[in-house]
C-alpha positions, 0 to 999 in steps of 0.5 A: 166132093172132089172128082176123080181125074181121068184120062182117056187113050184113043181119040176116035169115035169111042174115046170122044164119045166117052170124053163128052159123057164124062164132061156132060154126065158125071158127078164123080169123074173129071176129064183130065186128058184125052191121048191120041196119035194123030194130031189132026184128029177131031177128038183131040181138037175138040178136047183142046176147045174144051180145055182138056189136055191132050197129046198126040204122042200116045202112052208116052205123051200121057205119062209126060203130061204134068197131070199124069201123077194126079190121074187115077183112072185111065180108059183105053179106047184104042185096039187090042194090040195096042192095049198090051203095051199101054197096060204094062205102063199104066200098071207100073205107074199104079193106075186103074185101067178100064179097057174098052178094047177086046184085048181082054187082059183084065176080067170081063165086066158087064156092069148088069151081071158081074161088075161087083165081082171084079172091083179089085182088079187093076184092069177091067175089060168091057168086052165089046159093044155087042157083049155089052148089049147081049150078054145081059140077055144070055145071063138073064136066061141063065138065071132060070135055066141051063143055056147050052148054046148062045149065039148073038149077031151084032149089026152096027152102022158102018158109019159108027165104026171107026179105025179102032173098031175095024182093026178090032173085028177078029178080037170082037168075035172071039172075046164076045163069044168067050165072054157069053160063056164066062159071064153070060153062063153059056156052055158054048157061045158064038158071036158075029158082027155086021158093019151095015153100010145102009143109008140112012144109017140104021140103029144098032140091032142085036139078035140073041139066040139061046138053046137052053134046058126046059124051064118055066117059059114065064120065068124066063120072060120075066128074067129078060124083061128085068134085065132089059129094065137094068140095062135101061137105067144107064142106057135109055135107048136099049129096048126089045124090038120084038116080043120074046120068042120061046119054042119047044124043040123036041126029039121028033125035030131035034137041032144040030148044034155046034160043038155038041155031039147029040141033037139038042132038045129044049127050048130055043129062045130069040131076043131082038134088041135095038140100042139107040144112042144118046147122041153125045158125040155121034148120031143116035144111030151109034148105039154100039158106041153109047152102050160101051161108053155108058158101061165104061163110065158106070164101071169107072164110077163104081170103082172110084166110090169103092176105093173112096176116091171121091171123099 
C-alpha cells in the first residue's frame, strides 16, 4: 500500500515530535520534508540524518523542493501569524492543510468529538494542546446535560514550550475558549495556560470545570470515563488524576458566573487530568506536545483514508 507524502512546516518542538511519530508509527503517511527558518535548528539537523528533505527558507523553500508536487498533506507547526500566509500558498497548490497553530482559519477538529464532521475541509485546525486535552471532557458532559459554562486551566512544563508556543499564548486562550463552545458545546468558555518552570519538569496537567443543568450524575461520570478511554486509544498517557467531582449548587448558595446576568444553580463538575507524553522526541513530561501531534497524525491519516490516497 503506497503511503501519502507529507511535509511539516516548523522545525521546533512540535514539528520535530510530529516528524518522529510519522516516521516511527504511521502506516499511512510518509515523512517527505521538514521546513524551518533556522538553518541551525535541531529539528532540521535530525531530519537530514533521517534522510528527510529539508529547507530553512520557510514556505518558499517548501514550494521549491523537487518533491513538492507529490506532497498531499502539509502540517503547519509554526505560529498563528505565519499560518495565514502559509495557507494562502498551500491552498493555491491544492494541498490538504492540518494546522497545529491557533490561527483557526479552518474548522476546529478534536478527533474524538467531531473529526468526521470536517473531513471535506481543505484546512483543519487542531485547536491547541489544552483544547485537545479538555474539550473532549466538556463534550462528554454536554452529551448528558447542557453546559452553561466551561473553564479550563492547562499547565505545561516550561521546558516543553518552544518559541512557537510562547508566541501563540494570546491566541491559545482565545482559540481554546471558542472551541470549548463550538466543539465542546458550552454556552460560554474560558481558557488559561500556565507555563510551569518547576524543576524537575512536571507532567502536563489540565483542570476542567463545567457548570451544567441538573442531570443524572452517574450518566455524566460514565460519559466522561468513556471519553477518557477514547482519547487513550491514541494517547495512552492521558488519564484522570483524581476522581470526578460533582457538586449540587442550590439557590441557597448560588455561583456568580462570568457572562451570566443571574446566579447559577445546577451541577458543578470538576475533572483533573494528567497527560504523559510518549517521549518520541522530548521527555515524557511534554504531554502537551504528545496529545497535539497525536491528534494531528490521527486526523491526517483519516483524511488520507477518506480521499482514497492510500489505495
